N, C-alpha and C positions, 0 to 999 in steps of 0.2 A: 504494500500500500504506500502510495506516495505521501510523504509527510508535508504538512502545511506549515511547519515551523521547525527550528532546530536550535540547539544550545551550542554556542561557541565557548569552549573552555580553554583558557590561555594557560598552558603549563609553564611557559616562560615567566609569566607573572607569578605563578605559584612558587617557582624557584626563587624569584626575587623576594617574595614574602618570607620564605624560610630564611633567606640570608639576612633580611632585616630583623627577624625575630632572634636569630642567633646572635646578632649584634648587641642584643640587650642582656644576654646571659653570659656566664663565665664559660671559657673554653672547656672547662672540666664538667660542665652541666650538660647532661644528655637531653635530647628532644624526642618526646613521644608524640607522634601525630595521630590524632583520633580520626578514624575513618569509618565510624559506625554507619548503619543505614545506607549501605552502598556508597560510602563516601559522601554522605548527605545528599544523595540523589545524583551525584555527578559521575558515578562509575568508579567504584572502589579499586578494581584491579589496575586500571590505567592511572588513577590518581596515586595509588600506593607505589607504583613503579617510579613515578616522578618524585614523590616524597622521599623514597629511599635514595634515589640518585642525588637528591638535593641535600641529604645529610641527616634525615631522620634516623635515629638509632633504634627506635622501637615504634610499632604501630599498635594502636588500641582498637579493638573491635568489640561488639557486644556478644556475638554468638559463635558457636562452632562453625556453622554454615558460612558466616562471613569470613572467618579465618581460612577456611578451605578454599573459598573463591579467590582470595588474594594469593594463597600459595600456588594455586593452579595457574596463575598468571606469571609464575616464575620469580616471584618476590621472595627472597630468603631472609629479609630483615625479621628479627624476632617479633612475635605478636603477643599481645596481652588480651585475654578474653575476660571481659568485665562481668558478665552474668554468672550466677552460680552454676557451674558445670557439675552435673551429678551422674553423668554416664559418658564414657568414651568407648567407641567401638574398637575392639581388638583387631589390629591389622588395618585399620582405617587410616585416612589421611592425617587426622589429628594425633593418632598413636605414632605415626611416622614423624610428625613434627616434634612431638615430645622427645622421642628418642634422639632426634637431631639437635635438641636443645634450642628449638626455634619457637616454642610455645610456652607461655607463662599463664597460669591460672590464678584467679582471685579467690581468696578465702573469705567467707562472709560470717564466720563464727566458729566456735569450737566444734560443734557437731559436724559442720561442713568440712572442717579440717580432717576429722576422722573419716568422713566419706571419701575424701580425696586420697587419703593414705591407703584406704582399701582398694581404690581404683588403681593406684600406683602399684600396689602389690600384685594385682591381677595382670597388669600390663607388663610388668618386669622392667628391666633397664635401670638406669640411674634414678635418683630422686627427682620428683617433679618440682620445678621451680614455681613457687607460689608467692603472691603478694597479698598481704593482709590489708583489707579495707577497713578503716576505722571510721565509724559514724560519729562525727563531732557536731552534728546538727542538721544534716541533710534528711535524716530519718527516712532513708530509702534502703539501699543495700548496705552491707558491711556489718561488722560487730560493734556493739555499743562500747563506749570507753571502758565500762566495768568488765565487759566480757573480753575485750581485746587483750588484756594482760594474760588471762587464762589461755587464750587462744595462742598467743606467742609462746607460752610455755609448752603447750601441746605440740606445736609445730617443731619446737626444738627437740622434743622427745621422740618424734617420729622419723625414723631413718629413711622413709620413703618420701619425705617432703624436705625441700630446701627453701628457707626464707630468702627469696630474691629481692623482695621489696616491701615497703610499708607505705600506705598512702591514705589520704582523706580527700573529700570533695567539698568545695565551698558551695553554699546555697545561693549566695548573691554577691559575688566578688565585683560585679560591675557597678552596683549602686550602693552597697552597704559596707563601708570601711570598718565600722566598729564590729559588726557581726563577723566579718572576715577575719579580723585580728583576734577576736575572741575564740573562734574555731581553731586558729593557729596556736594560740596559747594552750588550749586544751590538748591539741595533738602533740605539741612539744613537751608538755608535762608527761604524757604517756611515753614518749620516746625516752625521756630521762629516767622515769620510774622503772622501765623494763629494758634498759640498755643491755643487760646481761644476756637477754634472749634475742638480741638483734645483731647479726653479724656485721662486721665493719664494712663489708662490700655490699650490703643490702642497699637497694636504691630507695631513696626517700623522695616521694613526689606528691605535691599538693596543688601546684599552680595550674589552673585552667587558663584560657586565653586572657581574660581580663585581669586575673591575679598576676600574670606575667608582667603586665604593664604597670600594675599598681605598686609593687614594692619588691626589691630583690630578696627580701626576707622569705618570700614564698618560692624562690627558685630551687632551693635545696640541691639535690643531685640529679634531678630530672624534672622537666616541665611537661605538661600535657596540653597540647593545643589543637583545637578543632576549628572554631570559627575564624581564628586568626589566619590560618593558612589559606582560607578562601578569600581573604582580604576584606571581609565584611564585619570585622569586630570594630565597632565605632562607638562613640559616646552615646548615641541614641539609636542603637540597633533595635531590637525588640519592639516595644510599644511606644518608642519615641521618647521615653523618659530619660532625663539626663543622668549621666554617670559622673561620679567624683573621682574616678580612677585615672583620668587622663588617658584613657585607652586609645591608643593609636593617634592621638593628636600630634605628637611629635615624631611619629613613626610613619614611614612611607609604605603603607600597605595598599595593594591594588586588588580590586575585585577581579576574580578570574572568570566570572560568568557573564555572558550576554545571551539573552533569549530573543531570537528574531523570527518574524513572520512577514506578511505582506498584506497590502490592501487588495481585496478580491472583488469588491463591489462597492458602488456608490449610489446615492440617490439624494435628491433635493427635497426638502420639506419646508412648509410654511411656518410662520410664527405660531406658537401655542400647540403644535402637533406633538403628541406624546410618543415616546419611544420605548418599546420593549414591554416585557411582562410587568404588570402592576402599574404601568404608566408612571414610573418613578422619576422620569425626567421629561420636561417639555421644552421645546425650542423657544428661546427668548427672542429669536429673530429668524428670518428666512435662513435656513442652514443647509450645508452640504454634509452628509453623513457617509462614513465609510465602514465597511465590514472587515474585521480582521478574524481569520479562522482559527482562533484559539479560545478556550473557555474553561469552565471548571473541571471538565474531564481531563484537560491537560494539566490542571493544577493551578490555574489562575484563580485568585481569591474572589469569592462572591461578594461578601461584605455589602449588604443591601443598604447603603447610605444614599441619601438624596442629593448630597452635594458632590461636586466633581473632585473626588479625592484620589482618583487613580488616573495615571497619565501614561501615554505611550508616545514614543518619539518617532515621527515619520520622517524619512530621509529621501531626498531626491538627488539623483546624480545628474550633474550638469557639466558642460564643457569647462566651467570655471572651478569644478570640484563638487563636493557634497554639501548640500544645504539641509538643515533639519528644523523641525518644529515640534514642540511639545503640545500634544492634543489630548483633551480629556476623554476618558471612557464615559459614555453616557448611557443611561438606562441600565437595566438588569444585565448581569453577566449570564450568558447562556451556556449550555453544555459544551458547545464547540464553536462559539463565536461571540465576539463583543462588537459593539458599535462605538466609533469614535467621531468626534466633531471635527471635520476638515475645513470648516468655513474659512478659516484664516490661512489655509495652505493654498498657494497659487498652483493652478494646473500646469503640467509640463507636456510638451509634445512628445517626449520620450516615453510616455506611459499611456496605456489604453484609456480612453475617455479622460485623459489628463491625469489619472491617478492610479489606475489598475496596475499592480505590480510594484508600486512604491514599497520600499522596505519599511516595516513597522517593527521598531525595536521595543519589545515588551518589557524586558528588564535590561537596563543599561549598566555600564561599568563606571560611570562618572559619579562621584559622591554628590556633586552639585545638582545633578539632574533629578527631576521629579519622578522618573521611572527607575531610579536606583533602588535596588531590592530592599535594603533596610528602610528606605523612605516609604515604599509601598507597604511594608510590614507595619511601620509605625502608624500609617494612615488608617489601617483597619484593626489596630490593637493586637497584632500578631508579632511573631519573632522571626528574624531572618532565617533561623534554622528551619522553622515550620514551612516557610515558603519554598526553601530549597528542597526539603523532603517531599513536598507535595508534587513536584514536577514529575509528570507521567513518564515511565520508562519508554513509552512509545515514541517520545520526542528524540530524534537522533542527536547524539552527542558528537560534536566535531572538535577534536583536540588539536591545538596549535602548539608546535614546539615541544614535542616530547623529548625525554632525556637524551635519546640517541639522535634526535633531529629527524627521525623517520617514524611517522605514525604507524603503530602496529609492530614495530621492531621487537625482537625478543631480547629484552634487556635483563640480564642476570645481575641481581644485587648481592654483593658478597660482604658488605661492610658489617662488622659486628662491633659494638662498643664494649669497653671494659665493664665487667660486673654483670653482664647479661647472659653470657654463655653458661650452660650447665656444666657441672663437674662430672 
């Protein structure tokens, strides 16, 4: 089926983002790139290959299936599975990765540690490298602070487990400095109180993207970054609320994502003519409307507001270069189409009926543009992550500037950072 839109994913920009992030941390601090949910909808295998080539020393995924997909792409960088793993197939891909020292599992409590020890006994080979997650206030996965000490002692006693890391996760490092430092205080007291059960080479990691920007205190021996490598970690990503972290204000991060479609139909309507389901918008003047063939099936947000709070950039190629206009999305978002107001866009002889075939940039990469993905997210009360993950897999991903310079090349990553290999 011919696609009506595509995603441009700039891997050279991704590489520059990693370089910029590395410039903030110590040369001795490792970088773990989070590539959950198929690399936030951008294609985890291809993204992981570039992240590994750009210097990521570890990749974090959520599930066994995600780890296997990345390994199948030829990426040999160690992976950390964040969800509680309770079963591993003997002889399967994850078993092979464990034996090769390229898979780390997260322990979520004392009982879970015993389960993993039993799995390790069944699988054979060396001890499984595990990271203990400490719940300091996220109240999601991980062991409570009270249970964490007992779990560390349990891991130390289990010959089939090796403590490769200890970490926590901040609940609001973008907006709440006090809570973030309180969580860190709690975590550091735990590390001090139970230092005898934490090997010297264990990785200590707490910083997510905004915590990396907030304070070097959070860098420890490894950082975990997800939104930052996409270039979309900004002061008002999410719901448009300001951050006090200084996130990326002084850091040159670039969005790696552009979503493009085109104008496929136009019509002229009179003043006061209603547009779309529910008549949410009426023309305030004689207007020219255009149809862009993307909708909520593709992942474009519905957000039934009456004001013009979503914008698409229309581009026209001329002999003098590219001209562009920001035009509002008007009326309800449909399953597979939206309507934009083209009244202020001049027709061009280069396009059918003056407009058919013009490029419609749905999400742009310029922070100042109204179709910049975090701005769209803020306008509808969503988060940049959410809009990325909504993007339908049917939309072709077009990668620019892969590690080898050739899209689809078989790039083998061999870099391993100290303290990550199993014994």
